[in-house]
N, C-alpha and C positions, 0 to 999 in steps of 0.2 A: 504493500500500500504506500510505497514511497513516491509514486507518480500518479497523475490523474487517472490513468486507465486501470489502476488496481482497485479502485472503489467502484461498486456497481453503478451503472448509469440507467436511470429510468427515463424513457422517452415517451412523453404523454401523447405524441403524435402517432404512436403505433396503435393497432386495433385494441379496443378495450380489453378483450380477453387476454391478450399478450401483456398489457400493462398490469392487469390484476395478478397474473402469474409472476411477473417481475417484482411486484411489490411484496408478495408473500416470500419470495426467495431472498430478496435483499433485507427485509426487515425481520424475517425470521432467523436470519443468520448473522447479519452485520449490524443492522439498526441505523445505518447511514448510507446515503446514496446521493449521487449527483442527479438533479432533475433538469432535463432538457425538453424541448418541444412544448414549453409551458405557455408560450404566447405573450409573455410580458415584454414590452418594448425595451430594447437596450437603452434607448434615450431616457426612458423614465427611471431606470436603475441609475444611470449616470447622474440624473438630476438629483436623486436622493443622496448620493454620495457627495455631490457638490453642496447640498443643503447641510449635510452633516459637518463637512469641513468648515463651512461658514459659521455654523453654530458654535462649534468647539473653538473657533478662533476668537469668539467674543471675549471681552474682559470677564474675569471670574465674577465680578460684582453683578454684571448683567445676567449671568447664568444663575447665580444664587437668588436673584429676585424671583425666579420661578422654581425654587428648589422643590423636590418631591413632596407632594401633599398626601393626605390620608386616603386619597383615591388612586394613589400610585401613578401620578402624572407629574411630569416636569423633569427638572435636572437632578441627576444623581451624581454628586461630587465624588472624586476619587477618595478612597479610604473610608467609605461609608457602607459598603456591602461586604459582609463576611458570611460564608457558608458554614455556619456553626453546626448544622446538623448533617454535614457530609459524612457518609459512611465509607468514602473512598480515600480519604486522606485526613490527617490531623491538621485542620485549618485554624490557625490562630491569627493570621494577618488578613486584612481586608483586600479585596480584589484591586489590582492596579489598573483600573479603568474608570472612565467617567462616561456618562451617557445622558441622552434625552429620551424620555419615555412618553409616548402617547397611547391612548386606548380609543375605543369607539366613542365618538362624540355623542353625548347625551345631555340635552337641554332639560330645563325644569319640567317640561310637559312629557318627556319621554316616559313610557310605561315602566321601564326599569327604575327610573328615578322616583316616580310617584309611589312605586311599590317598596322603595327603600332597599333595593338590592345592593349587595356588597360591591363596592368600587364604582357603581354607576355614577356618572356625572360628566362635567365638561373638562376639556383639556386646558392646560396652561400653555401659552404661546409666547415666544420671545418677540421682541420688536426687530424683525428681520424680514426684509422684502421677499415675497414669494414663498417663504418657508412653509407656512400653513397650507397653502394651495398645493404645493408639491407633495407634502407628506400625506395629505388627505387623498390625493389622486393615487398615490402608491398604496396606501392603506386599503382603499376600496378595491383596487386591482388584485392585491394579495388576498383580500377577504374572499373574493370570487374564486381565486385559485385554490385557496384552502378548502372551501366547500367542495369543489370538484375533486380534489385529492382525497378528502375524507369519504366522500361517496364511493370512490373506487376502493378504498381500504375496506369499508363495510361490505361491499359486494365481494371483494376478494376473500373475506373471511367466511362468506356463505350466507350473509343476510339477504332477505328477499328483495329489498329495494333500498340501497344505501342512501340515495338522495332523500327518501322519506325520513330516514333516521337523522340525517343532517338537519333537515327542516325541523324535526322534533326536538333534538338535543342541542342545537346550536342557534337557537332563536331567543334572544340575540347571542351571537358568539361572543366569547370573551377574547378580545383581540388586543394584541400588544405590538406596537412598532417601536423599536429601540435603535437609536443611533449611538453606536459604541465607538469610543476612541481609546486606544491602548498606547500610552507613551512607551518608548523603549525602556526596558528594565534590565538591571544588572542581575546576574545569577545570585540568588540567595535561597537558602532552604525555606520551604514553606511559603514562597512568594509567587503568586500567579497573577496573570492578567485576569483570568477567570479560573477559580479553583475547580478541581475535578468534581463533576456533578452529573446527574441525569436531569433532563427537563421534566417538569412535573405535570405538564399539560398533555395535549393530544399530539400536534405536529408543530415543528419549527421549520420555517423556510428561510434560509440564510443567504444573503448576498455578502461576499467578502472581497476585499481587494487582493492584490498580488503579493502582499508583504509576507504572508504565512504566519504560523503560530498556532493554528487550530490543530488539535490532536484528538484522536479517539482511542479508546482502550480495546485492544484485541482480546480474544478469549483467553489467551495465555497471560494476560496482565501487562503486556508491553504497550507502549504508547506509540501510535503511528500517525504520521502527518496526513493532513487533508489539504492538499495544495489547491490553489486557485485553478478553476477551469473556466475558460472564457465562455460566456453565454449561458452559464448554468447557475442554478441555486444548489445549495447543500440542504438536503431534506433529512431530518431525523425525527424519530418517534419518541414520545414521552411516556410517563407513567400511566396516563389514562388509556393509552393504546395497549399497554401490557394488561391492564384490568379488563378492558372490553374484549380482548382476544383470549382471555384466560391463560395468559402466559405464552401464547404462540408467537407474539411479536416482542421484540426487544426494545428497551430504552437504554441505549449504549452510553456509558460514561464518556465524557469529553472534557477538555480543558483548553485554555489558551495561555501560552507563554511567549511573549514577544521579545525575543533576543536578537532581532534583526538589525537593531540600531536605527530603525525607521519608525515613523508614526504608523500605527495600524488602525484602519477603520473597517467596521463591519456593520451590517444592518440585518439583525434577526427579526423575523415576524412570527409571532406565536399565535396559532389558531386553536383555541380551546373551547370547550363546551360552555353553555350558559351556566352561571353560578347556581341556578336552580335545578340543574340536571343531576339526577342520581346515577352514578356510574357503577355498573356491575357487569360481570361477564355476559356476553351475548348468548342467547339460547343456542345458536348454531355452533358455539365453541364449547358446549357442555355435552358430555355423554357419560356412559357408565365408566369408561376408562379415564375420563377427564372431568371429575366433579368440579364444582366452582372452587377456585383457589382464593377468591377475594370477596369480602363482604361488601354489600352496597354502601356507597358513601356519597354524600352530597358534595359536589365539586366546590361550592363556595366554602365549606368547612375545611376541606383539604387545602384549598388555596390560601386561606387565612393563616393556617399553621405554617405553610411554606414561607409566606412573606414575612411573618413575624420572626422566623428563624434566620432569615437571610438579610433583612434590611433593618438598620437602626431606626428608621422612621416608623416602622411597623411594630417594633419590639414592645412599645408601650401602648399600642393601640388596643382598643377594646374588641370584643367579639364582633363578627359581622352582623349587620342588621338586615333582616328580611331575606337572607340568602337561602 
């Protein structure tokens, strides 16, 4: 896996039956793959990276004016995110990255807001020309792509109609668009751009630059590079896919260590179920030989625990309301 061709490639332009077979093979064995044939314009991806670089070049005071709020939106400064509950490494130092986070925009009349759902609300925006427009265009395009991919996953696992399940469990989807900046870091024990972890949601669709630093953990415990591949996204599955598939699909550990001597930028998009969705193994993934391995759990409760463990801003927050 030391070159782009060693990680599986999923081409969404292939016939659906072939795509479904490729998804089961890649995410049942590796948990990571390159996604091509996705239909997202190259120019839109470039615009998002430009927006990210312009945001991170702002004076720190301007970024701190929209520091992360209790709805998990805004600026996350360096040294404020520590994966204290990691089972993959002893993590005592915060991640060496800074980021801007947006989620689905929800005004005061949005049903999720009026119902008091966990994290529902408006975003925080910097005073930066064209920034919001670019991010909302990208967010909406990736939301459509995420729904399409999730439908294919459910179909691949044997559900009767994956698109119906997406409509049922992702309405509204919990979506996150994150603009990450990793400064160059000196080698130090227990110091990461992003500490070893598995994603806790459904799927992550990552755009990365050519600097490198992303690594995934192989079955034998070794860490392997995930190099940039032009025109592709890196797609990985999270803990909710493990639960829905009753363990058939993997959530592969990954980390970032930026020792390139260059600034690294990446743009992960997280497509997760609604906070009101109860996640449990799909009936098609259960039989006499494979009884349910996971108890039903409300995604909003799971999410609240993860955010409280990983972010200083949420460590003192109360329990979710209405999730």
